VOGU-3710 file (C-alpha; in Angstrom, 3 decimals, decimal comma):
1> miadyteapv> 0,160/0,046/-0,016  1,193/3,582/-0,382  1,721/5,145/2,750  -0,437/7,858/3,569  -1,117/8,544/-0,365  2,351/10,131/-0,270  2,313/13,857/-1,925  5,463/15,972/-3,181  6,416/18,852/-5,010  8,002/17,982/-8,352
11> chvddlvdge> 8,605/21,024/-9,933  7,795/24,950/-10,660  4,688/25,431/-12,472  6,790/27,115/-15,766  9,366/24,089/-15,687  7,426/22,452/-18,540  6,220/23,581/-21,803  3,137/22,092/-23,762  4,361/18,609/-24,980  7,119/17,989/-22,589
21> lkevrvgdtd> 7,419/15,043/-20,500  9,737/14,853/-17,424  10,496/11,467/-15,131  10,054/12,711/-11,598  9,946/11,213/-8,032  7,394/11,103/-5,503  8,497/9,505/-2,454  9,878/6,139/-3,634  8,019/6,059/-6,749  8,861/7,056/-10,347
31> vllaradgqy> 6,090/9,202/-11,907  5,784/10,200/-15,523  4,868/14,383/-15,782  3,326/15,468/-18,648  1,887/19,100/-19,875  -0,511/19,539/-22,455  -2,631/22,879/-22,893  -1,400/24,372/-19,984  -2,148/21,427/-17,727  -0,123/19,048/-15,726
41> yalfpkcshy> -0,799/15,229/-15,824  0,808/12,573/-13,778  0,959/8,947/-14,934  3,041/5,449/-14,504  6,099/6,073/-16,321  6,004/2,889/-18,332  4,149/1,305/-21,268  1,817/-1,416/-20,283  2,940/-3,420/-23,268  6,643/-3,987/-22,660
51> qgplvkglln> 7,648/-1,338/-20,120  8,803/0,860/-22,584  10,219/4,295/-20,931  7,481/6,705/-21,661  9,688/9,640/-21,017  11,707/8,813/-24,216  8,279/8,693/-26,073  6,361/11,699/-27,526  3,287/13,836/-26,527  1,269/15,354/-29,281
61> ghrlvcpwhn> -1,865/17,174/-27,424  -3,078/14,562/-25,120  -1,690/11,615/-26,929  1,432/9,762/-25,569  2,968/7,408/-27,601  5,609/4,532/-26,614  8,970/5,052/-27,842  9,258/1,004/-28,622  6,224/-0,073/-30,454  4,509/3,096/-30,547
71> acfdirnghr> 1,082/2,192/-28,115  -0,687/5,408/-27,485  -2,503/6,477/-24,285  -4,565/9,647/-23,351  -2,796/11,368/-20,491  -6,125/12,921/-19,139  -7,477/9,427/-17,893  -4,465/6,909/-18,836  -6,886/5,000/-21,224  -5,085/2,874/-23,790
81> leapalnglp> -5,809/4,570/-27,528  -3,936/2,155/-29,645  -2,564/-1,141/-29,851  -0,074/-3,185/-29,293  -1,033/-2,224/-25,505  -4,073/-3,607/-23,854  -4,181/-1,724/-20,921  -4,236/1,782/-19,892  -1,826/3,930/-17,528  -2,949/4,407/-13,853
91> thevriendq> -2,889/8,133/-13,340  -2,261/10,467/-10,024  -3,539/13,604/-8,392  -1,950/16,806/-9,540  -2,392/20,042/-7,795  -0,956/23,553/-8,183  0,008/25,527/-5,021  2,335/28,481/-4,949  3,527/28,026/-8,499  4,780/24,441/-7,329
101> vfvrltteke> 3,401/21,590/-9,134  2,413/18,553/-6,497  1,575/15,256/-7,153  -0,164/12,631/-4,945  0,433/8,995/-5,425  -3,141/7,121/-5,688  -2,471/3,688/-6,693  0,521/1,300/-7,088  -0,835/-0,464/-10,086  1,229/-0,576/-13,263
111> slenplsapd> -1,873/-0,522/-15,479  -5,279/-0,614/-15,984  -8,283/-1,825/-18,238  -10,039/0,399/-20,209  -13,535/0,607/-19,282  -15,307/-2,110/-20,520  -19,161/-3,085/-20,264  -20,355/-6,220/-18,594  -22,320/-9,078/-20,609  -25,972/-8,857/-20,172
121> eattetyviv> -28,504/-11,814/-20,619  -31,191/-9,423/-21,775  -29,409/-8,419/-24,805  -30,205/-11,139/-27,410  -27,306/-9,971/-30,079  -24,587/-12,345/-30,946  -21,372/-10,998/-32,618  -18,598/-13,848/-33,710  -15,042/-13,508/-34,334  -13,437/-15,567/-36,826
131> gsggagafaa> -9,779/-15,739/-35,304  -7,602/-15,192/-32,241  -4,640/-13,079/-33,438  -4,168/-9,690/-32,473  -7,235/-8,326/-34,724  -9,367/-10,883/-32,897  -8,285/-10,190/-29,292  -8,424/-6,303/-29,348  -11,934/-6,587/-31,355  -13,347/-8,530/-28,267
141> egmreggftg> -12,500/-5,741/-26,119  -13,154/-2,981/-28,726  -17,028/-4,518/-28,657  -17,264/-4,457/-24,807  -15,331/-0,987/-24,787  -17,999/0,359/-27,195  -20,551/-0,652/-24,792  -22,012/-3,765/-26,566  -23,438/-6,148/-23,565  -24,504/-9,233/-25,928
151> kivmltesge> -22,830/-12,442/-26,598  -19,179/-12,569/-28,225  -17,897/-15,863/-29,521  -14,357/-16,242/-30,791  -13,377/-19,242/-33,120  -9,981/-19,926/-33,486  -8,226/-23,189/-35,051  -5,450/-22,784/-32,422  -5,515/-24,617/-29,177  -4,811/-21,430/-27,015
161> vpydrpncsk> -6,532/-18,107/-26,116  -4,984/-15,101/-27,804  -1,379/-14,718/-27,291  1,726/-12,668/-28,091  2,548/-13,878/-31,373  5,575/-11,385/-32,513  7,530/-12,749/-29,368  7,279/-16,405/-31,170  10,351/-15,331/-33,204  12,018/-13,119/-30,469
171> dylqgkapde> 12,461/-13,917/-26,629  10,155/-16,915/-26,556  11,775/-18,679/-29,418  15,135/-17,882/-27,899  13,933/-19,680/-24,409  14,156/-16,110/-22,645  10,427/-15,657/-22,173  8,252/-18,279/-19,842  5,063/-19,721/-21,143  3,123/-17,502/-18,610
181> wmplrsdefy> 4,171/-14,312/-20,491  2,644/-15,238/-23,833  -1,289/-15,143/-23,316  -2,712/-11,589/-23,879  -5,281/-12,084/-21,146  -6,326/-14,625/-18,379  -9,047/-17,114/-18,584  -10,664/-15,185/-15,851  -10,574/-12,080/-18,009  -12,601/-13,657/-20,997
191> qdygievrtg> -14,935/-15,251/-18,523  -15,611/-12,118/-16,493  -16,230/-10,029/-19,757  -18,647/-12,806/-21,419  -15,945/-13,287/-24,333  -16,414/-17,031/-25,210  -12,946/-17,909/-26,563  -13,695/-21,355/-28,444  -10,420/-23,018/-29,278  -9,730/-26,356/-31,893
201> qhvtsldpae> -12,615/-24,998/-34,036  -12,186/-24,991/-37,709  -14,799/-22,618/-39,700  -15,515/-24,684/-43,028  -18,071/-22,071/-44,409  -19,191/-18,392/-43,464  -22,389/-17,157/-45,382  -22,988/-13,596/-45,026  -26,265/-13,904/-46,944  -27,556/-16,250/-44,410
211> krielasget> -25,401/-14,916/-41,536  -24,386/-18,297/-40,905  -21,149/-20,118/-39,870  -20,381/-23,901/-40,222  -17,769/-25,885/-38,315  -16,201/-29,131/-39,336  -17,779/-30,442/-36,345  -20,857/-30,152/-37,992  -22,360/-27,172/-35,486  -23,929/-24,427/-37,115
221> itydkalics> -23,482/-20,618/-35,424  -25,736/-17,753/-36,505  -24,850/-14,391/-35,840  -26,077/-10,932/-35,788  -22,560/-9,250/-36,914  -19,379/-11,198/-37,427  -15,602/-10,020/-38,170  -13,313/-12,093/-39,973  -9,484/-11,797/-38,914  -8,609/-15,058/-39,927
231> ggkpnalpgl> -4,942/-14,393/-40,560  -2,700/-16,025/-42,894  -1,520/-19,420/-43,813  2,186/-19,676/-44,253  3,556/-20,107/-48,230  4,554/-23,470/-49,163  7,951/-23,883/-51,185  6,697/-25,072/-54,739  7,463/-28,605/-55,486  7,997/-29,514/-51,882
241> dlnlngiysl> 7,556/-33,074/-51,019  4,749/-32,952/-48,237  5,686/-36,414/-47,142  9,279/-35,502/-45,958  9,915/-34,618/-42,222  11,460/-31,626/-41,135  9,766/-28,724/-42,879  8,665/-25,951/-40,338  7,011/-22,764/-40,416  7,214/-20,029/-37,654
251> rslhdsqtlr> 3,378/-18,977/-37,618  1,939/-20,178/-34,068  2,990/-20,888/-30,354  3,288/-24,155/-31,463  5,867/-23,735/-34,071  7,879/-21,652/-31,764  7,912/-24,563/-29,151  8,798/-26,981/-31,676  11,704/-25,088/-32,973  12,969/-23,791/-29,908
261> elgkqgkrvv> 13,093/-27,628/-28,866  15,136/-28,641/-32,165  17,515/-25,386/-31,461  18,332/-26,193/-28,369  19,910/-29,293/-29,972  22,479/-27,395/-31,877  21,147/-28,653/-35,348  21,762/-27,368/-38,823  18,903/-25,600/-40,120  18,507/-23,698/-43,468
271> ivgssfigle> 15,875/-20,807/-43,615  14,293/-20,316/-46,827  13,270/-16,753/-47,164  14,987/-13,645/-46,232  12,109/-12,173/-44,816  11,578/-10,455/-41,415  10,427/-13,439/-39,821  13,060/-15,431/-41,466  15,935/-13,406/-39,963  14,214/-13,053/-36,561
281> gamslrklgs> 14,017/-16,753/-36,637  17,688/-17,121/-37,937  18,871/-14,845/-34,854  16,978/-16,756/-32,455  17,712/-20,246/-33,290  21,589/-19,146/-33,621  21,503/-17,878/-30,281  20,208/-21,433/-29,358  23,198/-22,707/-30,794  21,977/-23,978/-34,304
291> evdviglekt> 23,950/-23,920/-37,347  22,040/-21,227/-39,790  21,963/-20,990/-43,345  19,475/-18,267/-44,864  18,568/-18,486/-48,542  16,718/-15,582/-50,211  15,752/-14,365/-53,690  16,926/-11,190/-53,179  20,268/-9,907/-53,366  20,086/-8,105/-50,147
301> pfekilgeti> 17,641/-8,408/-47,578  14,805/-6,402/-47,275  16,041/-4,332/-50,372  12,490/-3,614/-51,443  11,297/-2,600/-48,173  14,162/-0,858/-46,277  16,826/-0,181/-49,409  19,949/-2,157/-50,312  21,963/0,098/-47,987  20,042/-0,876/-44,800
311> grviqgwhqk> 19,541/-4,219/-45,861  23,260/-4,783/-46,120  23,760/-3,503/-42,758  21,356/-5,573/-41,307  22,599/-8,713/-43,077  26,045/-7,744/-41,653  24,654/-8,168/-38,317  23,617/-11,381/-39,053  26,991/-12,405/-40,134  29,090/-11,468/-37,314
321> egirfhlgrk> 26,796/-13,669/-35,461  27,795/-16,606/-37,570  24,800/-16,579/-39,863  25,520/-17,656/-43,747  23,868/-15,964/-46,536  22,945/-17,500/-49,780  21,374/-14,892/-51,675  19,970/-14,264/-55,365  19,314/-17,829/-55,151  16,511/-20,228/-54,981
331> vdhiegesti> 15,785/-23,991/-53,736  15,802/-26,532/-56,560  15,389/-28,989/-54,339  15,608/-31,104/-50,847  17,496/-34,163/-50,540  16,379/-36,755/-48,100  13,703/-40,006/-48,185  11,794/-39,768/-44,885  13,900/-37,004/-43,409  16,057/-33,836/-44,725
341> savvldnger> 19,532/-34,266/-45,417  20,185/-31,350/-47,428  19,179/-28,349/-49,419  20,218/-28,057/-53,293  20,242/-24,512/-54,492  19,660/-23,530/-58,283  23,307/-23,293/-58,812  23,957/-26,729/-57,836  25,451/-26,068/-54,143  24,648/-28,173/-51,163
351> ipadfvllgl> 23,652/-27,135/-47,919  23,415/-29,529/-45,225  20,448/-29,686/-43,096  18,570/-31,431/-40,374  15,504/-29,245/-41,025  14,282/-26,139/-42,936  12,307/-23,230/-41,921  10,335/-21,785/-44,310  9,782/-17,923/-44,033  7,969/-17,181/-47,466
361> gvkprtdflk> 5,448/-14,724/-46,157  1,616/-15,801/-45,827  -1,558/-15,818/-48,006  -4,710/-14,650/-46,607  -6,966/-17,500/-45,136  -10,327/-16,632/-46,765  -11,390/-19,924/-48,576  -14,193/-20,401/-46,003  -15,833/-17,602/-47,174  -19,135/-18,019/-49,604
371> gvplekdggv> -20,278/-15,180/-51,820  -17,656/-12,742/-50,809  -15,588/-11,430/-53,548  -11,811/-11,976/-53,142  -8,830/-9,818/-54,237  -6,066/-11,612/-56,199  -4,127/-12,341/-53,140  -7,255/-13,937/-51,455  -7,645/-10,958/-49,465  -11,301/-8,947/-48,712
381> ktdaylnvtd> -11,910/-5,400/-49,552  -13,670/-3,343/-47,089  -14,937/0,257/-46,956  -13,533/2,969/-44,462  -15,310/1,286/-41,552  -13,953/-2,005/-42,227  -17,239/-3,307/-43,366  -17,452/-6,072/-46,207  -20,772/-6,482/-46,549  -24,133/-6,331/-44,500
391> glyaagdiah> -23,094/-7,372/-40,695  -20,032/-8,719/-41,907  -16,256/-7,076/-41,066  -12,649/-7,587/-41,624  -9,495/-6,863/-40,082  -5,752/-7,574/-40,149  -3,790/-9,708/-42,682  -7,022/-10,380/-44,731  -8,142/-6,767/-44,942  -7,858/-4,432/-48,070
401> ypvidgfqri> -8,859/-1,188/-46,610  -9,148/2,358/-48,466  -6,196/4,912/-48,148  -5,993/8,328/-50,036  -4,433/6,639/-53,220  -6,211/3,159/-53,379  -6,150/0,236/-51,202  -3,614/-1,480/-48,860  -3,196/-4,700/-47,136  -0,619/-4,865/-44,071
411> ehwkvagqqg> 0,466/-7,801/-42,577  1,797/-6,520/-38,989  0,660/-7,024/-35,448  0,023/-3,577/-34,308  -1,799/-2,779/-37,517  -3,788/-5,835/-37,016  -4,663/-4,978/-33,248  -5,737/-1,547/-34,187  -8,055/-2,504/-37,122  -9,372/-5,058/-34,543
421> htaglimagk> -10,051/-2,518/-31,831  -11,428/-0,104/-34,572  -13,787/-2,627/-35,884  -15,099/-3,788/-32,641  -16,114/-0,072/-31,857  -17,668/0,251/-35,078  -19,488/-3,114/-34,574  -20,781/-1,908/-31,061  -21,989/1,408/-32,498  -19,361/3,969/-32,948
431> depyqavpff> -18,914/6,174/-36,123  -15,502/6,216/-36,688  -13,452/5,187/-39,980  -10,426/3,070/-39,470  -7,512/5,828/-40,518  -4,363/4,770/-38,385  -0,770/5,230/-39,980  0,834/1,621/-40,305  3,556/0,793/-37,943  5,915/-2,286/-37,547
441> wsnqqgkrin> 8,891/-3,104/-35,968  11,482/-6,074/-36,307  14,025/-6,886/-33,671  17,393/-7,833/-35,801  20,263/-9,119/-33,584  19,317/-7,153/-30,711  18,627/-3,741/-32,588  15,112/-2,510/-33,221  14,148/-1,362/-36,466  10,650/0,731/-36,469
451> yvghatkidd> 9,131/1,608/-39,565  6,011/3,934/-40,337  3,757/4,379/-43,359  3,835/2,258/-46,236  5,610/2,569/-49,626  4,925/-0,188/-52,456  8,122/0,984/-54,260  11,354/3,166/-53,506  12,028/6,178/-55,998  14,774/7,754/-53,789
461> iiydgdpekd> 15,957/7,319/-50,158  16,514/10,601/-48,247  18,789/9,605/-44,969  19,697/11,443/-41,704  22,802/9,676/-40,854  24,604/7,042/-42,360  23,442/3,428/-42,001  26,768/1,957/-42,548  28,985/4,546/-40,131  26,479/5,283/-37,367
471> dsflalyvqd> 24,769/3,643/-34,625  21,823/5,794/-35,401  19,935/6,688/-38,423  16,607/7,565/-40,157  15,630/6,552/-43,674  12,842/8,707/-45,580  11,065/6,573/-48,306  10,119/8,667/-51,178  7,538/7,336/-53,811  5,773/9,498/-56,727
481> gqikaaaglk> 7,526/12,592/-55,039  5,993/12,099/-51,813  7,315/10,826/-48,373  5,407/7,571/-48,281  7,223/6,049/-45,322  10,324/5,959/-42,744  12,567/3,443/-41,111  14,597/4,233/-38,194  17,293/2,876/-35,833  17,458/4,465/-32,146
491> rdqdiiaire> 15,365/7,123/-34,052  12,235/6,746/-31,941  10,944/10,229/-31,406  11,367/11,147/-35,013  9,585/8,031/-35,913  6,694/8,709/-33,908  6,645/12,438/-35,094  6,630/11,438/-38,997  3,650/9,098/-37,892  1,743/11,404/-36,326
501> lmhegrmpsv> 2,485/14,169/-38,912  1,093/11,782/-41,364  -1,656/11,122/-39,506  -2,578/14,691/-39,837  -1,844/15,351/-43,055  0,950/17,504/-42,417  4,051/15,753/-43,839  6,578/18,182/-45,510  7,622/18,066/-49,143  10,311/16,326/-50,402
511> etarkgvkwv> 12,431/19,316/-51,029  11,852/20,574/-47,406  12,740/17,182/-46,153  16,273/17,481/-48,048  17,310/20,283/-45,822  17,434/18,462/-42,632  15,040/16,230/-40,354  13,638/18,573/-37,472  10,347/16,657/-37,045  9,964/16,355/-33,179
521> kelkna> 10,767/20,155/-33,012  7,962/20,803/-35,689  5,605/18,770/-34,376  5,802/20,357/-30,717  5,648/23,556/-31,971  2,859/23,028/-34,094
//
């Protein structure tokens, strides 16, 4: 308990300006002090997602953004505004006396749930969520946050309740994160809020005209509204012998557990695909003691997304840890009768292997939809409110949603979570379109690359800092005469500022950007 609700003066009333953050001490407790519109606010100082130091984040109006993964909070009440955080921040009382700012501690809690409605048996409506990834998990809470009190049913093929999927290729795969870290919520949370998570359920058909869902078990479920966030199915290697043992993907908690046990045995692994998930897997398996070879079609990893220079730098980080690369190559065939012995490349090179990890991306899992037009990649098109057709919504990896210059589909955890949360609120009656700017992060050999925006091609790159010489840099990606995206290493505030400017439609011209990057100052002074 907090002794006598400790109170202390923390600064002079003029010490901070609007938009400024400062970590202060009240008794033995660290507190984040924030100022906006001439008012002071006091909050728990660490992000409820992964304890990121919020003082190193950015305050835009009342929006406080975490520097690590861009979770967002409202400093006025501590409420969580954006994924990947599920909980909000506890707040403390603030008062001004004799030009001094006093903070009175009111809680010892490190996080708080946003206000959620309890289920009510008198409400007869049923909302069904197909999928239990980030989109599904956040959607269920968005429905309750939006005031929906009817029945919520979440259907998932997984044997698990929603869990922290990004960690499956990072600390969890490395054996550094215990099992209890992985579930996003406890079983009791879902019980308390009437969210029925039905695991091991394979949906064979969803008919939006009849509002009916059929399961492999033969059961039929009818719904009033449904959200499809069924995610993606890992792409296979063309011509692969399906009877050959030792071929794995890294998409689920079970996949991560299996690979972790193999990695501990010091086996030889060949990773096919120099994707983000492929290289995160390579990093983690190497840390476990495996011999790792990576095969990629690109001449440089991430060349199409981050550019050749940054891709080459990231490749170097992995090579220093003993990971070998075979780039500009593809697999000709895999040797072995019942189990793998080697991977043979198109140039005849033979790479001995005990198992293979495929990192070839995913395809939207939508084959169960009936009467819903699919895009060429298997995804579904939504409107600005993530609506597909009457009573049917989509979010996450499968959703093609509208942007200024067309439609885009993004396969990232934060995007899925935020789309799911928005869809849940919309289904509950909130009239607000999805307009968030895409963001993702990737851990490459202990270095976190943050990326904001979305560029389908790179016409030019404007650098602030030299990726090949500096331990901190920012890259701005130009497409069709506009800055469409940015990536950074140890440039967290800049990335946040760019994301906020993109959201507000205030990004500067390419010509202005070439004169120097002063994003944080510009945002604070706006």
